[in-house]
C-alpha positions as MATLAB code, in Angstrom:
seq = 'MKKIFLILTACFCGTFVFAQTEGEVQSSENEIELPDVTTVISGGALTAGKDSVPDYKKILPDKNTGSLELPEMESVQKKEQVSQQYVQNSSDEKNVYAQGSIGGGFPFSFAGDFDIYRMSGNSPFKVSFFHKNAEDFADKKAADGYFFRKTGIEAEKKFLNEKSEFIFSGWYKNQNEGLQSKSPVFTDYLWNDIGGKMSAKWSLKNGWYIQLGGNGSYFNRYGTKSASDSVFESEWEKSSKYFSFVPQFSAGWKNSMFDVNFLAKYETQLNVKETDSLEKAPEASSAESVHKGEFRLNFDWTDENVKVYASAGVIAGNSLGKQNVLFPFLLGGKAEIPYGLSFRPLCLKIEGGLDSVLEFAGNLEQKYLFAALYCLSSEQSDWYGQISASVPVQDFFSVNLSGEFRKTAFDNGVWTPDYKTSPSSAGFYVIKRENRTELKSVAELSADFEKLKFSGSWKSYWLDVPSYEDEQSLTASVIFEPDNLWNLKASITQNLGDDAEKVPVLDFSGSVRASNSIRLALEATDIIKLVTVKTRAFAHSQYKQNCGHITALVKFQF';
ca = [
     -48.284  -90.821  -24.670;
     -46.285  -88.486  -22.461;
     -43.688  -91.201  -21.812;
     -43.231  -91.834  -25.534;
     -42.771  -88.092  -26.129;
     -40.148  -87.820  -23.390;
     -38.214  -90.841  -24.714;
     -38.130  -89.449  -28.280;
     -36.990  -86.046  -27.001;
     -34.166  -87.577  -24.950;
     -32.981  -89.626  -27.938;
     -32.986  -86.573  -30.198;
     -30.960  -84.448  -27.741;
     -28.505  -87.261  -27.149;
     -27.968  -87.723  -30.875;
     -27.377  -83.967  -31.308;
     -24.841  -83.812  -28.504;
     -23.012  -86.928  -29.725;
     -22.798  -85.622  -33.280;
     -21.455  -82.256  -32.109;
     -18.833  -83.869  -29.844;
     -17.689  -86.224  -32.565;
     -17.332  -83.363  -35.015;
     -15.166  -81.409  -32.576;
     -12.886  -84.415  -32.029;
     -12.450  -84.998  -35.735;
     -11.724  -81.333  -36.399;
      -9.062  -81.285  -33.707;
      -7.389  -84.384  -35.118;
      -7.326  -83.226  -38.729;
      -5.337  -80.041  -39.316;
      -6.215  -77.801  -42.249;
      -3.231  -76.564  -44.235;
      -3.599  -73.150  -45.902;
      -1.499  -72.177  -48.899;
       1.445  -69.903  -48.264;
       0.659  -66.247  -48.741;
       3.449  -64.331  -50.405;
       3.748  -60.579  -50.669;
       5.682  -58.613  -53.211;
       7.157  -55.219  -52.337;
       6.693  -52.892  -55.281;
       6.893  -49.142  -55.304;
       6.661  -48.920  -51.520;
       3.208  -50.642  -51.487;
       2.305  -54.162  -50.415;
       0.678  -56.365  -53.107;
      -0.413  -59.974  -52.887;
       0.879  -62.623  -55.257;
      -1.333  -63.794  -58.055;
      -2.125  -67.210  -56.600;
      -1.794  -66.293  -52.927;
      -5.550  -65.988  -52.222;
      -7.957  -68.700  -53.411;
     -10.710  -67.752  -55.844;
     -13.973  -68.278  -53.981;
     -16.190  -67.145  -56.855;
     -16.401  -70.722  -58.108;
     -18.246  -71.826  -54.996;
     -19.719  -68.559  -53.617;
     -21.812  -66.699  -56.210;
     -21.756  -62.913  -56.329;
     -25.057  -61.432  -55.208;
     -24.824  -58.574  -57.708;
     -23.712  -60.455  -60.819;
     -24.497  -64.114  -60.203;
     -27.593  -65.847  -61.447;
     -28.332  -67.332  -58.056;
     -30.296  -65.056  -55.689;
     -29.213  -65.372  -52.092;
     -32.104  -65.220  -49.587;
     -32.231  -62.554  -46.849;
     -33.569  -63.840  -43.570;
     -36.520  -61.885  -42.212;
     -35.334  -62.275  -38.623;
     -32.033  -60.618  -39.468;
     -33.799  -57.709  -41.177;
     -36.018  -57.155  -38.133;
     -32.993  -57.316  -35.844;
     -31.200  -54.629  -37.888;
     -34.281  -52.393  -37.862;
     -34.657  -52.752  -34.099;
     -30.933  -52.057  -33.643;
     -31.111  -48.884  -35.771;
     -34.200  -47.737  -33.890;
     -32.439  -48.323  -30.562;
     -29.402  -46.333  -31.690;
     -31.663  -43.489  -32.798;
     -33.522  -43.489  -29.473;
     -30.240  -43.581  -27.566;
     -28.990  -40.625  -29.584;
     -32.172  -38.686  -28.813;
     -31.760  -39.386  -25.112;
     -28.109  -38.355  -25.030;
     -28.639  -34.948  -26.626;
     -30.143  -33.610  -23.379;
     -27.431  -32.226  -21.113;
     -27.123  -30.615  -17.710;
     -24.385  -28.398  -16.353;
     -23.934  -26.082  -13.403;
     -22.246  -25.505  -10.081;
     -23.108  -25.407   -6.388;
     -21.116  -24.319   -3.370;
     -20.678  -22.028   -0.422;
     -18.007  -20.125    1.388;
     -16.833  -17.670    3.990;
     -18.206  -15.353    5.153;
     -21.688  -16.876    4.839;
     -22.214  -17.100    1.101;
     -23.958  -19.608   -1.168;
     -24.094  -19.904   -4.946;
     -25.838  -22.385   -7.188;
     -26.824  -22.511  -10.830;
     -27.685  -25.142  -13.400;
     -28.788  -25.430  -17.025;
     -30.726  -28.275  -18.631;
     -30.731  -28.016  -22.393;
     -30.947  -29.688  -25.769;
     -29.284  -27.804  -28.600;
     -29.710  -30.261  -31.489;
     -32.742  -31.522  -33.357;
     -35.895  -29.676  -34.360;
     -37.139  -29.089  -30.799;
     -34.301  -27.623  -28.689;
     -34.921  -26.124  -25.267;
     -33.081  -24.649  -22.304;
     -34.037  -24.207  -18.642;
     -31.752  -22.175  -16.354;
     -31.869  -21.539  -12.628;
     -29.544  -19.506  -10.420;
     -29.367  -18.396   -6.811;
     -26.727  -16.430   -4.957;
     -26.662  -14.845   -1.543;
     -24.137  -13.374    0.883;
     -24.394  -12.196    4.458;
     -21.826  -10.133    6.387;
     -19.506   -7.938    4.306;
     -16.060   -8.184    5.985;
     -16.653   -6.867    9.538;
     -20.173   -5.604    8.713;
     -23.089   -7.715    9.954;
     -26.171   -8.899    8.081;
     -28.365   -7.655   10.927;
     -27.253   -4.129   10.008;
     -28.335   -4.580    6.397;
     -25.140   -5.960    4.851;
     -26.564   -8.772    2.712;
     -28.007   -9.553   -0.692;
     -29.972  -12.364   -2.349;
     -30.532  -13.082   -6.038;
     -32.756  -15.773   -7.546;
     -33.949  -16.368  -11.073;
     -35.291  -18.917  -13.514;
     -35.406  -18.713  -17.309;
     -36.812  -21.090  -19.924;
     -36.673  -21.169  -23.711;
     -38.318  -23.530  -26.183;
     -37.823  -23.678  -29.953;
     -39.817  -25.414  -32.677;
     -37.855  -25.657  -35.913;
     -38.485  -27.036  -39.372;
     -37.394  -26.255  -42.902;
     -39.853  -23.415  -43.462;
     -40.565  -21.938  -40.026;
     -39.078  -21.195  -36.631;
     -40.964  -20.543  -33.386;
     -39.244  -19.437  -30.177;
     -40.913  -18.948  -26.794;
     -39.127  -17.841  -23.628;
     -39.964  -16.576  -20.178;
     -38.216  -15.497  -16.999;
     -38.653  -14.617  -13.373;
     -35.984  -12.736  -11.398;
     -35.902  -11.561   -7.808;
     -33.305   -9.544   -5.892;
     -33.120   -8.399   -2.277;
     -30.558   -5.806   -1.139;
     -29.880   -4.684    2.399;
     -29.665   -0.903    2.768;
     -26.809   -1.089    5.307;
     -28.498    1.199    7.870;
     -28.229    4.110    5.408;
     -31.969    4.559    5.017;
     -34.129    5.971    7.833;
     -37.221    4.484    6.162;
     -36.267    0.985    4.908;
     -34.103   -1.824    6.258;
     -33.836   -3.368    2.774;
     -35.550   -3.299   -0.604;
     -36.647   -5.990   -3.047;
     -37.611   -6.098   -6.718;
     -39.320   -8.690   -8.947;
     -39.251   -8.961  -12.720;
     -41.419  -11.393  -14.669;
     -41.768  -11.475  -18.419;
     -41.925  -13.398  -21.654;
     -40.844  -13.229  -25.264;
     -41.875  -14.912  -28.492;
     -40.923  -14.828  -32.143;
     -42.117  -16.615  -35.263;
     -40.303  -16.677  -38.596;
     -41.467  -18.112  -41.906;
     -39.148  -18.706  -44.862;
     -40.876  -18.129  -48.195;
     -39.820  -18.779  -51.764;
     -36.818  -17.169  -53.453;
     -35.199  -15.997  -50.197;
     -38.137  -14.002  -48.828;
     -39.102  -14.240  -45.146;
     -41.439  -12.638  -42.614;
     -41.104  -12.483  -38.845;
     -43.429  -11.616  -35.975;
     -42.357  -11.102  -32.399;
     -43.004   -9.435  -29.113;
     -41.995   -9.235  -25.486;
     -43.563   -7.972  -22.305;
     -42.591   -7.678  -18.654;
     -43.853   -6.545  -15.276;
     -41.500   -5.018  -12.687;
     -42.156   -3.941   -9.111;
     -39.970   -2.634   -6.288;
     -40.770   -2.151   -2.611;
     -38.962   -1.915    0.711;
     -39.203   -3.357    4.204;
     -40.347   -0.580    6.519;
     -38.054    0.146    9.449;
     -39.221    0.774   13.004;
     -38.531    4.509   12.818;
     -41.198    7.159   12.328;
     -39.530    8.630    9.227;
     -41.782    9.377    6.270;
     -41.261    9.517    2.522;
     -40.563   12.806    0.842;
     -41.852   11.478   -2.502;
     -44.210    8.687   -3.479;
     -41.746    7.189   -6.014;
     -39.340    6.355   -3.161;
     -41.905    4.090   -1.513;
     -42.373    1.649   -4.407;
     -42.653    1.333   -8.186;
     -44.691   -0.750  -10.635;
     -43.977   -0.770  -14.371;
     -45.379   -2.695  -17.312;
     -43.742   -2.761  -20.746;
     -44.779   -4.301  -24.056;
     -43.032   -4.422  -27.454;
     -44.675   -6.047  -30.510;
     -42.800   -5.973  -33.820;
     -42.994   -7.125  -37.431;
     -40.299   -7.539  -40.048;
     -40.087   -8.801  -43.610;
     -37.130   -9.161  -45.904;
     -35.185  -10.896  -48.616;
     -31.876  -12.720  -48.253;
     -29.471  -14.596  -50.494;
     -25.809  -15.563  -50.256;
     -24.646  -11.913  -50.385;
     -27.552   -9.568  -49.597;
     -29.955   -9.223  -46.688;
     -32.565   -6.461  -46.893;
     -35.381   -6.197  -44.370;
     -38.025   -3.786  -43.117;
     -38.835   -3.492  -39.393;
     -41.902   -1.998  -37.720;
     -41.906   -1.827  -33.914;
     -44.075   -0.339  -31.198;
     -42.790    0.197  -27.632;
     -44.753    1.232  -24.581;
     -44.214    1.389  -20.840;
     -46.863    2.185  -18.257;
     -46.901    3.281  -14.645;
     -49.324    0.762  -13.126;
     -49.053    2.211   -9.643;
     -51.387    4.912   -8.355;
     -51.909    7.922  -10.604;
     -49.565   10.835   -9.898;
     -47.106    8.607   -8.047;
     -44.435    9.606  -10.605;
     -43.308   12.928  -11.987;
     -43.091   13.761  -15.682;
     -39.799   13.281  -17.498;
     -38.301   16.438  -19.056;
     -40.241   17.439  -22.190;
     -42.551   14.392  -21.841;
     -46.277   14.743  -22.455;
     -47.372   12.238  -19.791;
     -46.190   10.885  -16.448;
     -48.265    7.698  -16.736;
     -47.275    6.247  -20.100;
     -44.634    6.328  -22.821;
     -45.445    5.398  -26.430;
     -42.984    5.013  -29.284;
     -43.297    3.831  -32.877;
     -40.332    3.012  -35.106;
     -39.936    2.063  -38.771;
     -36.522    0.990  -39.998;
     -34.912   -0.314  -43.201;
     -31.800   -2.482  -42.813;
     -29.309   -3.506  -45.500;
     -26.389   -5.979  -45.380;
     -23.926   -6.963  -48.101;
     -21.519   -9.788  -47.369;
     -18.640  -11.004  -49.516;
     -16.083  -13.640  -48.643;
     -14.061  -11.430  -46.268;
     -16.012   -8.151  -46.217;
     -19.377   -7.065  -44.816;
     -21.011   -3.668  -45.307;
     -24.228   -2.759  -43.511;
     -26.483    0.273  -43.199;
     -29.725    1.207  -41.509;
     -32.097    4.177  -41.577;
     -35.363    4.770  -39.777;
     -37.916    7.146  -38.352;
     -39.156    7.381  -34.742;
     -42.255    9.121  -33.414;
     -43.581    9.195  -29.868;
     -44.691   11.200  -26.851;
     -41.355   11.167  -24.989;
     -38.694   12.241  -27.483;
     -37.560   15.347  -25.658;
     -37.768   18.526  -27.698;
     -38.196   16.597  -30.953;
     -41.418   15.345  -32.471;
     -39.658   12.966  -34.855;
     -36.167   11.426  -34.876;
     -34.252    9.902  -37.806;
     -31.704    7.381  -36.509;
     -29.217    5.814  -38.921;
     -25.990    3.870  -38.993;
     -23.341    2.910  -41.524;
     -20.656    0.345  -40.875;
     -18.441   -2.380  -42.208;
     -16.041   -5.083  -41.151;
     -13.351   -7.062  -42.925;
     -11.104  -10.060  -42.350;
      -7.753   -9.560  -44.063;
      -5.279  -12.456  -44.414;
      -1.654  -11.535  -43.809;
       1.663  -13.241  -43.235;
       2.254  -12.871  -39.512;
      -0.339  -15.489  -38.532;
      -2.740  -18.051  -39.964;
      -5.503  -15.969  -38.346;
      -6.774  -12.953  -40.303;
      -6.590   -9.301  -39.287;
     -10.117   -8.189  -38.313;
     -11.272   -4.576  -38.653;
     -14.653   -3.004  -37.863;
     -15.944    0.559  -38.070;
     -19.444    1.901  -37.417;
     -21.152    5.207  -36.747;
     -24.375    7.166  -36.891;
     -27.243    8.450  -34.750;
     -28.363    5.964  -32.099;
     -31.696    6.400  -30.301;
     -33.149    3.889  -27.827;
     -35.764    3.706  -25.076;
     -34.425    1.884  -22.023;
     -37.335    0.809  -19.887;
     -37.681    1.942  -16.283;
     -37.681   -1.611  -14.910;
     -34.411   -2.402  -16.675;
     -32.776    0.739  -15.301;
     -33.735   -0.066  -11.690;
     -32.329   -3.582  -12.141;
     -29.142   -2.283  -13.735;
     -28.253    0.263  -11.042;
     -28.121   -0.900   -7.421;
     -29.426    1.354   -4.643;
     -31.041    3.609   -7.256;
     -34.612    4.441   -8.336;
     -36.449    6.481  -10.944;
     -38.631    9.458  -10.109;
     -40.353    9.295  -13.534;
     -40.815    7.026  -16.516;
     -37.656    6.963  -18.611;
     -37.665    8.653  -21.994;
     -35.694    8.394  -25.251;
     -31.907    8.691  -25.105;
     -30.080    9.681  -28.296;
     -26.367    9.767  -29.155;
     -24.127   10.654  -32.041;
     -21.619    7.844  -31.945;
     -18.709    6.191  -33.670;
     -16.958    2.859  -33.007;
     -13.780    1.300  -34.313;
     -12.085   -1.957  -33.389;
      -9.217   -4.099  -34.626;
      -8.042   -7.610  -33.771;
      -4.396   -8.089  -34.738;
      -2.811  -11.557  -34.398;
       0.908  -10.722  -34.239;
       1.894  -14.377  -34.117;
      -0.043  -17.608  -33.956;
       0.142  -17.458  -30.145;
      -0.092  -13.678  -29.598;
      -2.989  -11.255  -30.209;
      -3.684   -7.542  -29.803;
      -7.276   -6.233  -29.615;
      -7.948   -2.501  -29.791;
     -11.272   -0.652  -29.673;
     -12.533    2.881  -29.280;
     -15.979    4.441  -28.931;
     -17.172    8.046  -28.962;
     -20.655    9.104  -27.794;
     -22.182   12.568  -27.542;
     -25.752   13.316  -26.482;
     -28.001   14.416  -29.333;
     -31.026   16.755  -29.017;
     -30.610   16.906  -25.202;
     -31.905   13.320  -24.943;
     -29.338   12.370  -22.326;
     -28.486    8.976  -20.875;
     -30.423    7.786  -17.805;
     -27.937    7.140  -14.983;
     -27.563    7.695  -11.230;
     -24.919   10.007   -9.824;
     -23.384    7.931   -7.049;
     -21.119   10.797   -5.998;
     -24.052   12.900   -4.760;
     -26.241   12.341   -1.713;
     -29.111    9.819   -1.942;
     -32.794   10.573   -1.393;
     -34.489   10.515    2.009;
     -35.257    6.799    1.553;
     -31.635    5.980    0.744;
     -31.958    5.709   -3.073;
     -29.774    7.486   -5.604;
     -31.911    9.207   -8.220;
     -31.714    7.906  -11.791;
     -32.012   10.951  -14.007;
     -31.141   12.113  -17.502;
     -27.660   13.541  -18.089;
     -25.950   14.770  -21.231;
     -22.609   13.165  -21.941;
     -19.528   13.369  -24.141;
     -17.637   10.110  -23.702;
     -14.508    8.752  -25.331;
     -13.723    5.207  -24.262;
     -10.785    3.056  -25.311;
      -9.880   -0.570  -24.557;
      -6.572   -2.303  -25.321;
      -6.129   -6.031  -24.756;
      -3.102   -8.294  -25.119;
      -3.146  -12.086  -24.923;
      -0.569  -14.842  -25.346;
      -1.336  -18.561  -25.516;
       1.486  -21.027  -24.894;
      -0.862  -24.035  -24.686;
      -0.369  -24.858  -20.998;
       0.245  -21.244  -19.979;
      -1.905  -18.265  -20.966;
      -1.360  -14.562  -20.252;
      -3.696  -11.611  -20.828;
      -3.829   -7.938  -19.984;
      -6.238   -5.058  -20.589;
      -6.346   -1.288  -20.214;
      -9.713    0.517  -20.183;
      -9.847    4.320  -20.211;
     -12.407    7.134  -20.210;
     -10.798   10.257  -21.682;
     -13.660   12.783  -21.429;
     -16.776   12.332  -19.255;
     -16.537    9.427  -16.811;
     -19.710    7.551  -15.762;
     -20.293    7.839  -12.021;
     -20.071    4.059  -11.579;
     -16.725    3.799  -13.435;
     -13.101    4.872  -12.848;
     -11.010    6.885  -15.266;
      -8.506    4.072  -15.825;
      -8.578    0.343  -15.141;
      -5.638   -2.057  -15.595;
      -6.069   -5.842  -15.429;
      -3.602   -8.717  -15.782;
      -4.314  -12.432  -15.540;
      -2.535  -15.762  -15.946;
      -3.920  -19.280  -16.413;
      -1.846  -22.429  -15.916;
      -3.453  -25.622  -17.223;
      -0.890  -28.413  -17.747;
      -3.622  -30.911  -18.620;
      -7.349  -31.414  -18.342;
      -7.023  -32.682  -14.765;
      -6.349  -29.396  -12.980;
      -5.767  -25.670  -13.543;
      -4.885  -22.470  -11.697;
      -5.876  -18.878  -12.436;
      -4.883  -15.547  -10.901;
      -5.822  -11.973  -11.810;
      -5.203   -8.480  -10.462;
      -7.061   -5.236  -11.271;
      -5.928   -1.736  -10.385;
      -8.316    1.193  -10.803;
      -6.935    4.690  -11.234;
      -8.627    8.066  -10.880;
      -9.460   10.852   -8.435;
     -11.893    8.773   -6.373;
     -10.590    5.303   -7.249;
      -9.924    2.670   -4.598;
      -6.164    2.459   -4.038;
      -6.144   -1.220   -3.036;
      -6.070   -3.547   -6.090;
      -8.502   -6.416   -6.564;
      -6.605   -9.719   -6.355;
      -8.440  -12.939   -7.277;
      -7.313  -16.561   -7.346;
      -9.022  -19.808   -8.348;
      -8.155  -23.423   -9.013;
      -9.977  -26.590   -9.952;
      -9.329  -30.312  -10.237;
     -11.259  -32.926  -12.173;
     -12.793  -35.523   -9.870;
     -14.407  -37.506  -12.709;
     -15.336  -37.088  -16.348;
     -18.344  -34.969  -15.384;
     -17.391  -33.365  -12.044;
     -14.795  -30.759  -11.120;
     -13.960  -29.434   -7.655;
     -13.073  -25.746   -7.508;
     -11.838  -23.242   -4.940;
     -12.199  -19.496   -5.544;
     -10.860  -16.570   -3.520;
     -12.037  -13.068   -4.496;
     -10.585   -9.711   -3.437;
      -7.981  -11.464   -1.299;
      -6.380   -8.305    0.132;
      -9.715   -7.051    1.489;
     -10.468  -10.548    2.770;
      -7.224  -10.778    4.734;
      -7.418   -7.235    6.114;
     -11.181   -7.584    6.882;
     -11.967   -4.331    5.063;
     -14.853   -3.341    2.806;
     -14.844   -1.696   -0.607;
     -17.104    1.191   -1.654;
     -19.734    0.471   -4.277;
     -19.354    2.807   -7.289;
     -18.045    5.745   -5.199;
     -21.276    5.723   -3.143;
     -21.901    5.541    0.584;
     -22.809    1.853    0.232;
     -20.375   -1.067    0.492;
     -20.106   -3.871   -2.021;
     -19.789   -7.549   -1.332;
     -16.074   -8.398   -1.487;
     -13.537  -10.770    0.018;
     -14.818  -14.358   -0.155;
     -13.463  -17.911   -0.210;
     -15.845  -20.275   -1.968;
     -15.727  -24.036   -2.554;
     -17.686  -25.225   -5.599;
     -18.685  -28.468   -7.243;
     -19.041  -28.014  -11.004;
     -20.804  -30.673  -13.045;
     -21.706  -31.486  -16.624;
     -23.730  -34.545  -17.633;
];
C-alpha cells in the first residue's frame, strides 16, 4: 500500500512540474502585443486617448455594481487582521523612548542622567535618574572638603481616559557637600528629600470638572562630625527634620473662552526633630508647626489673540506675621498682535497684585547651599508687578524685554541667607526673613541665520540686590551648526558690581553625531579658571564653587 502511494505521489509531482515547464516555454515563444497607448496634451494636463486602454468591465465584473458577488478568502482576511495587530503592537512598543548622557572629566568629575518615558497613549509614564559628583576644585583637594555629590530619581505615571485623569509621582534626592575646612564641627553635610504627589481630575457634563490633589515630603539634614572638640552653639546647626503636607480641592467650569474655578488648599509643615530644637519665627505662634488655609477664586477669559485673567483669595494661618488674615489677588493679561515686520506676532504680558506664599523649610535648605534655617519658615508676601514683551524685528531676529518689581508687604519678608556676613559656628549661613524692594530687568537679543545663531542678555538689579546675585550680568553666546552631524557652542558671561568676580566665565562645547541615536560631546566650563588653576567664590561667601572642568560625554536617544 505504501509503495502504491509513493508511486502515485511521484507521478502527480512529475505531471505538475512538466506542465509548469511547458507553460513557461510556450509563453516565452509567443509574444503578447499590447495596443499602442497614445496621450493627448491638452491644457497642460496629460489625458489618455479614448481607445488607448482596453475596457475590462466586459470580463471583470465590478464588485459594487455587478450582479456577480466576488468571494473574499478567509485566509486573506485573517492575514490582514494579524498584520494590523502586529503593526499596532509594534507601534505600542516604539512609543517608549530613552535618552540621557554619561561621562566624566578633569579634575575628577562624573555626570550621568537618563530618562525612560512614554508620552503618547492613555498610560504615559516617565522615570528619571541623575548623578553628578566632583572632587578637587582647581588646586583645592577633596580631602580638605572640596567636593560634592548629587543623586536623584523621579517617577511619574498617568492614567488617562475621556472623562478622568490620574497622575502619581514620587522622588528621592540626596546631596552631599564638603565644608572646605570652614567648619570646626563638620567635615561635610548631607541632606535627603523624599516625597510624592498625586492628582485626580474628573470631567463632568457641560464643561464642569472637579480635581483632587496633594503632595507630601520628608527632609532631613545632618553633618559628618569632625575630630575636633568643638561644640554646637545651637541645636538647629546640628541637624534638621521637616515634614510637609498639602492637600487641595478645586472645582470649575470651562468652555472655549472662559475658565472659572474655585480652589481650597491646606498647607502644613512640622518640625519632626526633638521639641525645642528650633526657635520661633518672628510673629509666629509656634516653633513646632505651621498651618495655613487658603481659598481662592480664579477667572480666565481667552479670545483668539487675547487672554485676561484674575484671581482673588483669602488666607488664614498661625504664621502670617502681624496679620491674622491676608487677601492676595492678581490681575493680568497677555496678547499676541500680528504686525508687518515678521510672520511671528508681537507678544505682550502684564500682571500685578499681592502675592503671598509659604516656602517650606526643606525647599529653602535645598535651594541655598551652605545655609540652614534656625526656625520653621513663615509666610512671605509681596506687592508686585510684571511686564514682558517679545518683539520679532525680522523673521530671523527677536528682542525679549521683561521687568519685575517686588516690595515686601506687611513685614512678611523673603527667606534668604546673607552670604556677605559671617556663617554660624558650624559653618552654615543663616536663612532668615528680610524685607526687600527689588526692581529687576532682563533684555535678550537673538538672531537665527539657520546654521549660525547669536544671542545676548543683560540682567540688572536696580534697587536691592539679593546676596547670591550681582548687580549686573552680561552674557553672549554663539552656536554654529552647519548640519545635524556636528555643532559648536561658545558663551561668555561677565558679572558687574561692587563684589563681583572680575574674571569672566568662558564656556565652550562641541558635539558630533556618531550614529542616529548617539552623539559624542566635549564640554569645557570656566576655561580661564581652569587654565589658571584658580577657584571662584560661591555667591560672595567664604566657600568656593566647583568651576573649571573638561568633560567628555556620550549622549544617547533610543
